[in-house]
C-alpha positions in Angstrom: 159.3 173.2 148.1 157.4 175.2 145.9 157.5 179.0 145.8 154.5 181.0 144.3 155.6 183.8 142.0 151.7 185.2 141.8 149.6 185.8 145.0 146.5 184.6 143.6 145.6 182.5 140.8 145.8 184.0 137.4 145.2 182.0 134.1 148.0 181.7 132.0 147.4 183.5 128.6 148.0 180.2 126.9 149.4 176.7 127.9 151.2 174.4 125.7 151.0 170.8 126.5 153.8 169.0 124.8 152.4 165.3 125.2 148.7 166.1 125.3 148.0 162.8 123.5 149.2 160.8 126.5 147.7 159.8 130.1 149.2 162.8 132.0 149.1 165.3 129.2 145.7 164.4 128.3 144.4 165.0 131.6 146.2 168.4 132.0 144.9 169.5 128.8 141.1 168.5 129.6 141.8 170.1 133.3 143.0 173.5 131.7 140.3 173.2 129.0 137.4 172.9 131.7 138.6 176.2 133.3 138.8 178.0 130.1 142.7 178.3 129.9 143.6 178.4 126.2 145.6 175.1 125.5 147.8 174.0 122.3 147.9 170.5 122.8 150.6 168.8 120.9 151.4 165.1 120.3 154.0 163.4 117.7 151.8 164.1 114.6 152.4 167.9 115.3 156.0 167.8 116.8 158.0 164.4 116.6 160.6 165.3 119.4 163.0 162.5 117.3 163.2 164.2 114.3 166.3 166.4 113.1 163.9 169.7 113.1 162.1 168.9 116.2 163.2 172.1 117.8 162.7 174.5 114.9 159.3 172.9 114.3 158.5 173.5 118.2 159.7 176.7 118.4 157.4 178.0 115.5 154.6 177.1 117.6 155.6 178.7 120.6 154.9 182.4 121.9 156.9 184.3 124.5 153.7 184.5 126.8 153.2 180.7 127.0 153.3 178.4 129.7 155.0 175.2 128.7 154.2 171.7 130.1 156.7 169.0 129.4 155.3 165.8 129.5 156.6 163.7 126.4 158.6 160.6 127.2 159.1 157.2 126.4 158.2 155.7 129.6 158.9 153.5 131.5 162.5 153.7 130.3 163.7 150.3 130.2 167.1 150.4 128.3 170.0 152.4 127.0 168.5 153.0 123.6 165.2 154.7 125.5 167.3 156.6 127.6 169.0 158.4 124.6 166.0 158.6 122.9 164.5 160.4 126.1 167.3 162.9 126.2 166.8 163.3 122.3 163.3 164.6 123.2 164.1 166.8 126.1 166.9 168.5 124.1 164.6 169.5 121.5 162.1 171.0 124.2 164.8 172.9 125.8 166.2 174.2 122.4 162.9 175.1 121.2 162.5 177.1 124.7 166.0 178.8 124.3 164.6 179.9 121.0 161.3 181.4 122.3 161.6 181.6 126.1 158.3 180.7 127.8 156.7 182.5 130.7 156.8 178.9 132.6 157.8 175.9 132.4 156.4 172.7 134.1 158.3 169.4 133.7 156.7 166.4 134.9 159.2 164.1 136.4 159.1 161.1 138.7 159.2 159.9 142.2 161.9 157.3 140.7 164.6 160.1 140.8 164.9 159.4 144.6 167.1 156.8 146.3 165.3 154.1 148.4 164.5 155.2 151.9 163.2 153.6 155.0 161.6 156.8 156.1 159.2 159.1 154.3 160.5 160.6 151.1 160.3 164.7 151.0 161.5 167.0 148.1 164.9 167.1 149.8 165.4 163.7 149.8 168.5 162.1 148.1 167.9 162.3 144.2 170.2 159.1 143.4 168.1 156.6 141.2 168.8 153.0 140.9 167.3 152.6 137.6 167.3 153.7 134.2 164.0 155.4 134.3 164.8 157.3 137.7 168.2 158.4 136.0 166.4 159.6 132.7 163.8 161.8 134.6 166.7 163.3 136.7 168.9 164.1 133.8 166.0 165.8 132.2 165.4 167.5 135.3 168.8 168.9 135.3 168.6 169.8 131.5 165.6 171.7 132.0 167.0 173.7 134.7 170.2 174.3 133.1 169.2 175.0 129.5 166.4 177.3 129.6 165.5 180.3 131.8 161.8 180.6 132.5 160.6 179.9 135.9 160.6 176.1 136.3 158.5 173.9 138.4 159.5 170.0 138.6 156.6 167.7 139.5 157.5 164.2 140.6 154.3 161.9 140.7 154.3 158.6 142.4 152.3 155.8 141.1 149.6 156.8 138.9 146.2 155.4 137.9 143.0 156.3 136.1 140.8 155.1 133.4 143.0 156.1 130.1 146.1 154.6 131.1 147.4 153.0 128.4 150.4 151.0 129.8 148.2 148.5 131.8 151.2 148.1 134.1 151.0 146.1 137.2 148.9 147.6 139.9 145.4 149.3 139.9 144.9 149.8 136.1 145.8 146.2 135.0 144.0 145.0 137.9 141.0 146.8 137.1 140.8 145.6 133.4 141.4 142.0 134.6 138.7 141.9 137.1 136.1 143.6 134.4 136.8 140.5 132.0 136.4 138.1 135.0 140.1 137.1 134.8 142.3 136.2 138.1 144.4 138.7 139.5 147.9 137.4 139.7 150.2 139.4 142.4 154.0 139.3 142.4 154.7 137.5 145.5 151.8 138.0 147.8 151.2 141.6 146.8 152.7 142.7 150.3 154.8 145.7 149.1 153.2 149.1 149.9 153.1 152.2 147.8 151.5 155.6 147.1 148.7 155.5 144.2 147.9 159.0 142.8 144.7 159.6 140.7 145.4 161.1 137.5 143.0 163.9 138.0 144.7 164.8 141.0 148.1 165.2 139.0 146.2 167.2 136.6 144.8 169.5 139.4 148.2 170.2 141.2 149.7 170.9 137.8 146.7 173.6 137.0 147.6 174.9 140.4 151.1 175.4 139.5 150.4 176.9 136.3 148.0 179.6 137.9 150.1 180.5 140.7 153.5 180.4 138.5 155.3 178.2 141.0 158.9 177.1 141.1 160.7 174.6 142.8 160.2 170.7 143.2 156.8 169.0 144.4 156.3 165.6 145.0 152.9 164.4 143.8 151.9 161.5 146.2 149.0 161.2 148.8 151.0 160.4 151.8 149.2 157.2 152.1 150.4 153.8 151.2 148.5 150.7 150.3 149.5 147.1 149.5 148.9 145.6 146.1 147.1 143.1 147.7 144.6 145.6 149.2 144.3 147.6 145.8 143.3 144.3 144.2 140.5 143.3 146.9 139.2 146.7 146.6 139.1 146.3 142.5 137.1 143.0 142.7 134.9 144.3 145.4 134.0 147.1 142.9 133.6 145.0 140.1 131.1 142.5 141.8 132.3 139.4 140.0 134.1 136.3 141.5 137.4 137.0 140.6 140.4 135.1 142.2 143.2 137.0 143.7 146.5 134.9 143.4 150.2 135.0 144.6 153.0 134.0 142.4 156.7 133.6 143.3 159.1 136.3 142.7 161.6 136.6 140.0 163.5 139.2 142.0 163.5 141.5 145.2 160.3 143.6 146.0 161.0 147.3 144.2 162.1 149.9 146.8 162.4 147.2 149.5 158.4 146.6 149.4 157.6 150.4 151.2 157.8 153.9 149.6 156.0 156.5 151.7 155.9 160.0 151.3 155.8 163.5 153.6 153.4 165.5 151.8 153.8 168.3 154.1 155.1 170.4 151.1 152.1 169.9 149.2 149.8 171.1 152.1 151.7 174.0 152.4 151.7 174.9 148.8 147.6 174.1 148.5 146.2 174.1 151.7 142.8 173.3 150.5 143.7 170.6 148.3 142.8 167.0 149.0 143.8 163.8 147.2 141.0 161.5 146.4 141.2 158.4 148.5 142.4 155.1 146.4 138.8 153.6 146.9 137.2 156.5 145.5 139.6 156.7 143.0 139.3 153.3 141.7 135.6 153.7 141.6 135.8 156.6 139.3 138.4 155.0 137.2 135.8 152.0 137.0 133.1 154.3 135.8 135.3 156.3 133.5 136.1 153.2 131.5 132.8 152.1 131.2 131.4 155.2 129.6 
């Protein structure tokens, strides 16, 4: 659950976005800039978090009144080397924040921290990840909570999609690009697993609201609705307006999360009663339009 430290929305004096060159960080920086919030966007060119002097370099750029958004990560975390690198990056961030304490810290985590469950996940669900990716994010959460003292918000998004996504992973982003090229969309199995898909601009909006209210605690970023990958593919093809085939394929392993990962979003509704997530068909249409620009 989130706790707002400010009764009304107040713009931070400055927001430092570590990872502003990436998919999530770039969306957050753009959202804040539209509001007129001063933003210092940092990427590897400005601060290489794997460098020996990373914490000193980052600390030299921070001010005590800053809000700090931690996005930088090597994701998805697939092996032990990536796990170690992610922890080195997180250590550099918290070390810098120990040297120059921020006014507020927001860490972008992942719903992968949760154990699989047949029921709807909430912020109080068991954080017992079954993957290195989830273990990495949970370890980073603990590190931020224990090694720096600023008010801390931990945000855990579900599956993200949008025009600027660089990973081209299985799901809406890959399907949309395949359809645009007139290529067949090949599903894992029959695409029957159901997941919660979140449009990237909604993530940026939630982050902005958390910053404006200096919120602390944990919040899942999820729509509360699940859609099968086949349904997503069918919507993508409809939007593309091209004769694109959707084909099943044999699975090489079990369906992730048992094929079903729903969320109870009561905490988000309580924190931001006027906020509404973008419906998936609308989000896919927006992503398609943005990618054409």
